[in-house]
MOPAC internal coordinates of N, CA, C and O (Angstrom, degrees):
PM7 1SCF
backbone

  N    0.0000 0     0.00 0     0.00 0    0    0    0
  C    1.6081 1     0.00 0     0.00 0    1    0    0
  C    1.5691 1   108.89 1     0.00 0    2    1    0
  O    1.2310 1   117.34 1   -28.74 1    3    2    1
  N    1.1203 1   122.66 1   151.26 1    3    2    1
  C    1.5853 1   134.26 1   169.22 1    5    3    2
  C    1.5532 1   106.09 1  -109.86 1    6    5    3
  O    1.2310 1   121.41 1   -42.31 1    7    6    5
  N    1.1611 1   114.91 1   137.69 1    7    6    5
  C    1.5121 1   123.70 1   175.05 1    9    7    6
  C    1.4243 1   119.18 1  -120.47 1   10    9    7
  O    1.2310 1   120.71 1   -56.74 1   11   10    9
  N    1.2645 1   116.24 1   123.26 1   11   10    9
  C    1.4520 1   119.74 1   171.69 1   13   11   10
  C    1.4635 1   106.05 1   -92.84 1   14   13   11
  O    1.2310 1   118.33 1   -48.05 1   15   14   13
  N    1.2489 1   120.79 1   131.95 1   15   14   13
  C    1.5066 1   125.27 1  -172.21 1   17   15   14
  C    1.5476 1   108.77 1  -130.82 1   18   17   15
  O    1.2310 1   125.09 1   -25.59 1   19   18   17
  N    1.3826 1   107.82 1   154.41 1   19   18   17
  C    1.5681 1   114.75 1   169.52 1   21   19   18
  C    1.5373 1   104.38 1  -133.99 1   22   21   19
  O    1.2310 1   125.68 1   -52.58 1   23   22   21
  N    1.2651 1   106.69 1   127.42 1   23   22   21
  C    1.5818 1   119.83 1   173.33 1   25   23   22
  C    1.4856 1   111.90 1  -110.87 1   26   25   23
  O    1.2310 1   123.27 1   -37.62 1   27   26   25
  N    1.4076 1   111.34 1   142.38 1   27   26   25
  C    1.3583 1   115.72 1   167.13 1   29   27   26
  C    1.4887 1   117.26 1  -113.52 1   30   29   27
  O    1.2310 1   121.89 1   -46.65 1   31   30   29
  N    1.3388 1   113.98 1   133.35 1   31   30   29
  C    1.5265 1   122.67 1   179.82 1   33   31   30
  C    1.4245 1   106.41 1   -65.72 1   34   33   31
  O    1.2310 1   117.13 1   -47.25 1   35   34   33
  N    1.3438 1   123.07 1   132.75 1   35   34   33
  C    1.3759 1   125.62 1   165.69 1   37   35   34
  C    1.4549 1   117.45 1   -85.24 1   38   37   35
  O    1.2310 1   122.61 1  -177.16 1   39   38   37
  N    1.3205 1   112.61 1     2.84 1   39   38   37
  C    1.5738 1   121.20 1   177.96 1   41   39   38
  C    1.4256 1   110.82 1   -97.92 1   42   41   39
  O    1.2310 1   120.13 1   140.72 1   43   42   41
  N    1.3426 1   117.35 1   -39.28 1   43   42   41
  C    1.4295 1   121.04 1  -175.01 1   45   43   42
  C    1.5130 1   115.75 1  -131.27 1   46   45   43
  O    1.2310 1   120.03 1  -174.69 1   47   46   45
  N    1.3561 1   117.55 1     5.31 1   47   46   45
  C    1.4833 1   124.02 1  -179.39 1   49   47   46
  C    1.4075 1   113.69 1    62.60 1   50   49   47
  O    1.2310 1   117.29 1  -177.28 1   51   50   49
  N    1.3043 1   122.76 1     2.72 1   51   50   49
  C    1.5754 1   125.35 1  -177.46 1   53   51   50
  C    1.5882 1   102.01 1   -76.04 1   54   53   51
  O    1.2310 1   127.02 1   -24.52 1   55   54   53
  N    1.3501 1   104.10 1   155.48 1   55   54   53
  C    1.4752 1   116.53 1   179.27 1   57   55   54
  C    1.5475 1   114.34 1   -98.38 1   58   57   55
  O    1.2310 1   118.30 1   -25.58 1   59   58   57
  N    1.2247 1   120.85 1   154.42 1   59   58   57
  C    1.4316 1   126.68 1   175.17 1   61   59   58
  C    1.5106 1   109.80 1  -132.91 1   62   61   59
  O    1.2310 1   121.30 1   -45.97 1   63   62   61
  N    1.2724 1   115.12 1   134.03 1   63   62   61
  C    1.5605 1   118.44 1  -172.53 1   65   63   62
  C    1.6520 1   100.02 1  -119.97 1   66   65   63
  O    1.2310 1   119.74 1   -49.71 1   67   66   65
  N    1.3276 1   118.11 1   130.29 1   67   66   65
  C    1.3146 1   122.13 1   179.83 1   69   67   66
  C    1.5307 1   114.17 1  -150.12 1   70   69   67
  O    1.2310 1   118.84 1    -6.41 1   71   70   69
  N    1.2612 1   119.81 1   173.59 1   71   70   69
  C    1.4557 1   127.22 1  -178.81 1   73   71   70
  C    1.5294 1   110.53 1  -132.02 1   74   73   71
  O    1.2310 1   119.26 1   -33.86 1   75   74   73
  N    1.2753 1   119.02 1   146.14 1   75   74   73
  C    1.4548 1   120.89 1  -179.32 1   77   75   74
  C    1.6555 1   107.69 1  -165.03 1   78   77   75
  O    1.2310 1   124.76 1   -19.44 1   79   78   77
  N    1.2756 1   108.48 1   160.56 1   79   78   77
  C    1.5917 1   110.83 1   171.56 1   81   79   78
  C    1.5004 1   108.87 1  -102.52 1   82   81   79
  O    1.2310 1   120.57 1  -179.24 1   83   82   81
  N    1.3311 1   116.52 1     0.76 1   83   82   81
  C    1.4404 1   115.76 1   179.53 1   85   83   82
  C    1.5951 1   108.68 1  -143.07 1   86   85   83
  O    1.2310 1   123.02 1   -91.19 1   87   86   85
  N    1.2886 1   111.82 1    88.81 1   87   86   85
  C    1.5061 1   124.80 1  -169.53 1   89   87   86
  C    1.4766 1   112.59 1   -56.70 1   90   89   87
  O    1.2310 1   121.24 1   127.54 1   91   90   89
  N    1.4080 1   115.24 1   -52.46 1   91   90   89
  C    1.4510 1   121.63 1  -173.85 1   93   91   90
  C    1.6427 1   108.41 1   -62.21 1   94   93   91
  O    1.2310 1   120.43 1   132.89 1   95   94   93
  N    1.3613 1   116.79 1   -47.11 1   95   94   93
  C    1.3458 1   118.03 1   179.89 1   97   95   94
  C    1.5503 1   117.17 1   -65.62 1   98   97   95
  O    1.2310 1   122.37 1   145.30 1   99   98   97
  N    1.4066 1   113.06 1   -34.70 1   99   98   97
  C    1.4475 1   116.32 1   178.66 1  101   99   98
  C    1.5543 1   113.24 1   -64.71 1  102  101   99
  O    1.2310 1   121.51 1   138.95 1  103  102  101
  N    1.3143 1   114.72 1   -41.05 1  103  102  101
  C    1.5363 1   121.80 1   175.93 1  105  103  102
  C    1.4297 1   108.38 1   -60.32 1  106  105  103
  O    1.2310 1   118.62 1   138.08 1  107  106  105
  N    1.3533 1   120.23 1   -41.92 1  107  106  105
  C    1.4132 1   123.04 1   172.05 1  109  107  106
  C    1.4503 1   118.45 1   -56.03 1  110  109  107
  O    1.2310 1   122.20 1   134.32 1  111  110  109
  N    1.2972 1   113.39 1   -45.68 1  111  110  109
  C    1.5151 1   120.94 1   178.16 1  113  111  110
  C    1.6003 1   109.31 1   -66.18 1  114  113  111
  O    1.2310 1   119.79 1   139.13 1  115  114  113
  N    1.2906 1   118.01 1   -40.87 1  115  114  113
  C    1.5111 1   116.77 1   176.27 1  117  115  114
  C    1.4591 1   113.04 1   -65.18 1  118  117  115
  O    1.2310 1   117.65 1   144.10 1  119  118  117
  N    1.3821 1   122.08 1   -35.90 1  119  118  117
  C    1.3979 1   125.78 1  -171.37 1  121  119  118
  C    1.6004 1   104.41 1   -85.09 1  122  121  119
  O    1.2310 1   117.39 1   157.32 1  123  122  121
  N    1.2949 1   122.57 1   -22.68 1  123  122  121
  C    1.4347 1   118.04 1   173.32 1  125  123  122
  C    1.4511 1   117.91 1   -96.14 1  126  125  123
  O    1.2310 1   121.85 1  -157.95 1  127  126  125
  N    1.3994 1   114.06 1    22.05 1  127  126  125
  C    1.4024 1   128.85 1   173.56 1  129  127  126
  C    1.5411 1   112.13 1    61.38 1  130  129  127
  O    1.2310 1   119.35 1  -149.81 1  131  130  129
  N    1.2365 1   118.84 1    30.19 1  131  130  129
  C    1.4755 1   121.56 1  -177.10 1  133  131  130
  C    1.5569 1   112.89 1   -96.09 1  134  133  131
  O    1.2310 1   122.52 1  -174.95 1  135  134  133
  N    1.3941 1   112.78 1     5.05 1  135  134  133
  C    1.4672 1   120.45 1   178.65 1  137  135  134
  C    1.5201 1   104.72 1  -113.76 1  138  137  135
  O    1.2310 1   120.04 1   -73.84 1  139  138  137
  N    1.3149 1   117.53 1   106.16 1  139  138  137
  C    1.5054 1   117.93 1  -178.09 1  141  139  138
  C    1.4522 1   121.62 1   -47.17 1  142  141  139
  O    1.2310 1   121.11 1   138.27 1  143  142  141
  N    1.3797 1   115.48 1   -41.73 1  143  142  141
  C    1.5005 1   117.36 1  -171.77 1  145  143  142
  C    1.6006 1   107.41 1   -73.79 1  146  145  143
  O    1.2310 1   116.85 1   167.40 1  147  146  145
  N    1.3158 1   123.59 1   -12.60 1  147  146  145
  C    1.3810 1   123.18 1  -179.56 1  149  147  146
  C    1.5629 1   115.70 1  -122.77 1  150  149  147
  O    1.2310 1   121.28 1  -174.88 1  151  150  149
  N    1.2506 1   115.16 1     5.12 1  151  150  149
  C    1.5781 1   122.97 1  -171.98 1  153  151  150
  C    1.5825 1   109.19 1   -61.95 1  154  153  151
  O    1.2310 1   119.32 1   147.50 1  155  154  153
  N    1.3571 1   118.91 1   -32.50 1  155  154  153
  C    1.3648 1   123.78 1  -175.76 1  157  155  154
  C    1.5484 1   115.40 1   -84.15 1  158  157  155
  O    1.2310 1   123.79 1   177.04 1  159  158  157
  N    1.2712 1   110.34 1    -2.96 1  159  158  157
  C    1.4998 1   117.63 1  -172.69 1  161  159  158
  C    1.5230 1   114.86 1  -118.17 1  162  161  159
  O    1.2310 1   120.10 1  -170.13 1  163  162  161
  N    1.2991 1   117.42 1     9.87 1  163  162  161
  C    1.4152 1   121.58 1  -172.87 1  165  163  162
  C    1.5344 1   113.54 1   -73.73 1  166  165  163
  O    1.2310 1   114.79 1   -27.72 1  167  166  165
  N    1.1979 1   127.48 1   152.28 1  167  166  165
  C    1.5101 1   123.51 1     2.53 1  169  167  166
  C    1.4301 1   116.98 1   -92.27 1  170  169  167
  O    1.2310 1   121.16 1   -17.66 1  171  170  169
  N    1.2878 1   115.38 1   162.34 1  171  170  169
  C    1.5740 1   120.91 1  -178.42 1  173  171  170
  C    1.4597 1   110.55 1  -113.66 1  174  173  171
  O    1.2310 1   121.30 1   -23.07 1  175  174  173
  N    1.3880 1   115.11 1   156.93 1  175  174  173
  C    1.4420 1   118.62 1   172.51 1  177  175  174
  C    1.4655 1   102.71 1  -125.72 1  178  177  175
  O    1.2310 1   119.21 1   -37.59 1  179  178  177
  N    1.3209 1   119.11 1   142.41 1  179  178  177
  C    1.4615 1   130.90 1   175.09 1  181  179  178
  C    1.6797 1   103.76 1   -72.93 1  182  181  179
  O    1.2310 1   123.61 1   -57.87 1  183  182  181
  N    1.3708 1   110.68 1   122.13 1  183  182  181
  C    1.4225 1   113.57 1   174.56 1  185  183  182
  C    1.5330 1   112.00 1  -114.76 1  186  185  183
  O    1.2310 1   121.76 1   165.51 1  187  186  185
  N    1.2465 1   114.23 1   -14.49 1  187  186  185
  C    1.5805 1   119.09 1  -178.53 1  189  187  186
  C    1.3973 1   115.48 1  -159.94 1  190  189  187
  O    1.2310 1   118.49 1   -33.50 1  191  190  189
  N    1.2774 1   120.49 1   146.50 1  191  190  189
  C    1.4509 1   121.36 1   167.06 1  193  191  190
  C    1.5030 1   111.43 1  -150.24 1  194  193  191
  O    1.2310 1   118.48 1   -18.21 1  195  194  193
  N    1.2680 1   120.50 1   161.79 1  195  194  193
  C    1.4227 1   128.28 1   170.27 1  197  195  194
  C    1.5048 1   110.30 1  -135.79 1  198  197  195
  O    1.2310 1   119.55 1   -39.42 1  199  198  197
  N    1.3776 1   118.46 1   140.58 1  199  198  197
  C    1.4538 1   123.16 1   179.06 1  201  199  198
  C    1.4279 1   114.79 1  -104.92 1  202  201  199
  O    1.2310 1   119.02 1   -38.39 1  203  202  201
  N    1.3506 1   119.47 1   141.61 1  203  202  201
  C    1.4248 1   117.93 1  -173.36 1  205  203  202
  C    1.6635 1   102.49 1  -141.52 1  206  205  203
  O    1.2310 1   124.23 1   -30.86 1  207  206  205
  N    1.3772 1   109.48 1   149.14 1  207  206  205
  C    1.4066 1   114.88 1  -178.25 1  209  207  206
  C    1.4675 1   110.08 1   -81.89 1  210  209  207
  O    1.2310 1   118.27 1   158.47 1  211  210  209
  N    1.3764 1   120.91 1   -21.53 1  211  210  209
  C    1.3747 1   127.23 1  -176.00 1  213  211  210
  C    1.4839 1   116.67 1  -118.16 1  214  213  211
  O    1.2310 1   120.39 1   -47.12 1  215  214  213
  N    1.2719 1   116.86 1   132.88 1  215  214  213
  C    1.5473 1   124.70 1  -173.93 1  217  215  214
  C    1.4739 1   107.70 1   -59.46 1  218  217  215
  O    1.2310 1   119.72 1   136.86 1  219  218  217
  N    1.2472 1   118.14 1   -43.14 1  219  218  217
  C    1.5801 1   122.54 1  -173.36 1  221  219  218
  C    1.4458 1   106.64 1   -62.89 1  222  221  219
  O    1.2310 1   119.81 1   135.02 1  223  222  221
  N    1.3066 1   117.97 1   -44.98 1  223  222  221
  C    1.3553 1   123.22 1  -176.04 1  225  223  222
  C    1.4614 1   114.76 1   -58.46 1  226  225  223
  O    1.2310 1   123.57 1   131.16 1  227  226  225
  N    1.3721 1   110.75 1   -48.84 1  227  226  225
  C    1.4079 1   119.97 1   175.97 1  229  227  226
  C    1.5507 1   116.92 1   -52.86 1  230  229  227
  O    1.2310 1   124.58 1   131.12 1  231  230  229
  N    1.3939 1   108.80 1   -48.88 1  231  230  229
  C    1.4340 1   119.20 1  -178.10 1  233  231  230
  C    1.5560 1   113.19 1   -69.71 1  234  233  231
  O    1.2310 1   119.40 1   151.10 1  235  234  233
  N    1.2392 1   118.75 1   -28.90 1  235  234  233
  C    1.4833 1   123.64 1   171.36 1  237  235  234
  C    1.4080 1   111.56 1   -70.63 1  238  237  235
  O    1.2310 1   117.54 1   145.24 1  239  238  237
  N    1.3184 1   122.28 1   -34.76 1  239  238  237
  C    1.3682 1   123.78 1   175.16 1  241  239  238
  C    1.5908 1   114.02 1   -72.32 1  242  241  239
  O    1.2310 1   121.99 1   142.97 1  243  242  241
  N    1.3403 1   113.80 1   -37.03 1  243  242  241
  C    1.4783 1   122.18 1   169.49 1  245  243  242
  C    1.5459 1   107.46 1   -51.97 1  246  245  243
  O    1.2310 1   120.45 1   124.03 1  247  246  245
  N    1.2228 1   116.75 1   -55.97 1  247  246  245
  C    1.4996 1   120.17 1  -177.53 1  249  247  246
  C    1.4085 1   112.13 1   -54.84 1  250  249  247
  O    1.2310 1   120.11 1   132.46 1  251  250  249
  N    1.3410 1   117.39 1   -47.54 1  251  250  249
  C    1.4897 1   123.63 1   171.69 1  253  251  250
  C    1.5269 1   114.59 1   -44.01 1  254  253  251
  O    1.2310 1   123.89 1   123.70 1  255  254  253
  N    1.4687 1   110.14 1   -56.30 1  255  254  253
  C    1.3968 1   114.97 1  -172.29 1  257  255  254
  C    1.4595 1   113.78 1   -70.74 1  258  257  255
  O    1.2310 1   120.26 1   168.83 1  259  258  257
  N    1.3295 1   117.11 1   -11.17 1  259  258  257
  C    1.4627 1   125.52 1   176.56 1  261  259  258
  C    1.5965 1   116.05 1   -87.83 1  262  261  259
  O    1.2310 1   124.64 1   167.44 1  263  262  261
  N    1.3947 1   108.70 1   -12.56 1  263  262  261
  C    1.4179 1   120.49 1   173.70 1  265  263  262
  C    1.5407 1   113.39 1   -75.77 1  266  265  263
  O    1.2310 1   122.74 1   -13.46 1  267  266  265
  N    1.2798 1   112.36 1   166.54 1  267  266  265
  C    1.5457 1   114.51 1   173.90 1  269  267  266
  C    1.5287 1   114.46 1   -64.82 1  270  269  267
  O    1.2310 1   119.46 1   139.78 1  271  270  269
  N    1.3175 1   118.64 1   -40.22 1  271  270  269
  C    1.3538 1   126.26 1   175.61 1  273  271  270
  C    1.5774 1   113.25 1   -64.88 1  274  273  271
  O    1.2310 1   120.64 1   138.50 1  275  274  273
  N    1.4099 1   116.37 1   -41.50 1  275  274  273
  C    1.3690 1   121.35 1   170.89 1  277  275  274
  C    1.5462 1   112.80 1   -63.28 1  278  277  275
  O    1.2310 1   116.96 1   137.60 1  279  278  277
  N    1.2910 1   123.38 1   -42.40 1  279  278  277
  C    1.4146 1   119.85 1   179.61 1  281  279  278
  C    1.5239 1   109.61 1   -68.26 1  282  281  279
  O    1.2310 1   115.96 1   149.90 1  283  282  281
  N    1.2324 1   125.27 1   -30.10 1  283  282  281
  C    1.4401 1   124.93 1   168.56 1  285  283  282
  C    1.4873 1   112.71 1   -65.94 1  286  285  283
  O    1.2310 1   119.76 1   142.50 1  287  286  285
  N    1.3646 1   118.07 1   -37.50 1  287  286  285
  C    1.4016 1   119.82 1   177.20 1  289  287  286
  C    1.5593 1   109.74 1   -65.91 1  290  289  287
  O    1.2310 1   117.22 1   139.71 1  291  290  289
  N    1.2602 1   122.89 1   -40.29 1  291  290  289
  C    1.4269 1   127.11 1   179.37 1  293  291  290
  C    1.5518 1   107.46 1   -59.04 1  294  293  291
  O    1.2310 1   119.10 1   135.86 1  295  294  293
  N    1.2031 1   119.32 1   -44.14 1  295  294  293
  C    1.4638 1   124.65 1  -177.08 1  297  295  294
  C    1.4869 1   108.35 1   -65.67 1  298  297  295
  O    1.2310 1   119.10 1   138.10 1  299  298  297
  N    1.4173 1   119.33 1   -41.90 1  299  298  297
  C    1.3137 1   118.97 1   179.79 1  301  299  298
  C    1.6631 1   109.74 1   -72.02 1  302  301  299
  O    1.2310 1   118.13 1   135.06 1  303  302  301
  N    1.3025 1   121.17 1   -44.94 1  303  302  301
  C    1.4197 1   113.06 1  -171.94 1  305  303  302
  C    1.6579 1   108.14 1   -80.93 1  306  305  303
  O    1.2310 1   118.34 1   172.65 1  307  306  305
  N    1.2790 1   120.77 1    -7.35 1  307  306  305
  C    1.4292 1   117.60 1   173.39 1  309  307  306
  C    1.6306 1   110.09 1  -116.20 1  310  309  307
  O    1.2310 1   124.11 1  -153.90 1  311  310  309
  N    1.2833 1   109.71 1    26.10 1  311  310  309
  C    1.5144 1   115.47 1  -178.02 1  313  311  310
  C    1.5980 1   111.89 1   -54.35 1  314  313  311
  O    1.2310 1   120.11 1   139.85 1  315  314  313
  N    1.1754 1   117.39 1   -40.15 1  315  314  313
  C    1.5548 1   122.23 1   178.33 1  317  315  314
  C    1.4724 1   110.28 1   -63.64 1  318  317  315
  O    1.2310 1   120.87 1   136.16 1  319  318  317
  N    1.4083 1   115.94 1   -43.84 1  319  318  317
  C    1.4664 1   123.12 1   178.58 1  321  319  318
  C    1.5885 1   106.55 1   -58.20 1  322  321  319
  O    1.2310 1   121.08 1   125.65 1  323  322  321
  N    1.2976 1   115.54 1   -54.35 1  323  322  321
  C    1.5342 1   119.60 1  -172.65 1  325  323  322
  C    1.5270 1   108.24 1   -66.72 1  326  325  323
  O    1.2310 1   118.76 1   140.49 1  327  326  325
  N    1.2510 1   119.96 1   -39.51 1  327  326  325
  C    1.4240 1   121.71 1   175.26 1  329  327  326
  C    1.4707 1   114.28 1   -56.80 1  330  329  327
  O    1.2310 1   121.38 1   132.18 1  331  330  329
  N    1.3601 1   114.97 1   -47.82 1  331  330  329
  C    1.4973 1   119.09 1  -177.51 1  333  331  330
  C    1.5478 1   111.28 1   -64.61 1  334  333  331
  O    1.2310 1   120.42 1   154.92 1  335  334  333
  N    1.2986 1   116.80 1   -25.08 1  335  334  333
  C    1.4475 1   122.57 1   180.00 1  337  335  334
  C    1.3934 1   110.94 1   -69.44 1  338  337  335
  O    1.2310 1   116.27 1   149.23 1  339  338  337
  N    1.3096 1   124.69 1   -30.77 1  339  338  337
  C    1.3969 1   133.57 1  -173.55 1  341  339  338
  C    1.6546 1   113.12 1   -77.41 1  342  341  339
  O    1.2310 1   126.16 1   156.51 1  343  342  341
  N    1.3792 1   105.76 1   -23.49 1  343  342  341
  C    1.4833 1   109.42 1  -173.09 1  345  343  342
  C    1.5747 1   110.17 1   -86.76 1  346  345  343
  O    1.2310 1   120.10 1   180.00 1  347  346  345

């Protein structure tokens, strides 16, 4: 399986979108500061993921979520999550 995942930094509330074939290990790498691009924003919490049978499909979805339309889509599909964080 390939996983598209969205993490939320508990430091700055920013989102990180990534892809992996081992979701649990990848989150551990992020939170242990072994991923350079996210090391200054740890810790992270997993807020969303999708599973794919094909690696190319997962990476295509990752690219979509990193686009402007994709960021809007994230806010739409996780609207209740984001609303509950403000309360």
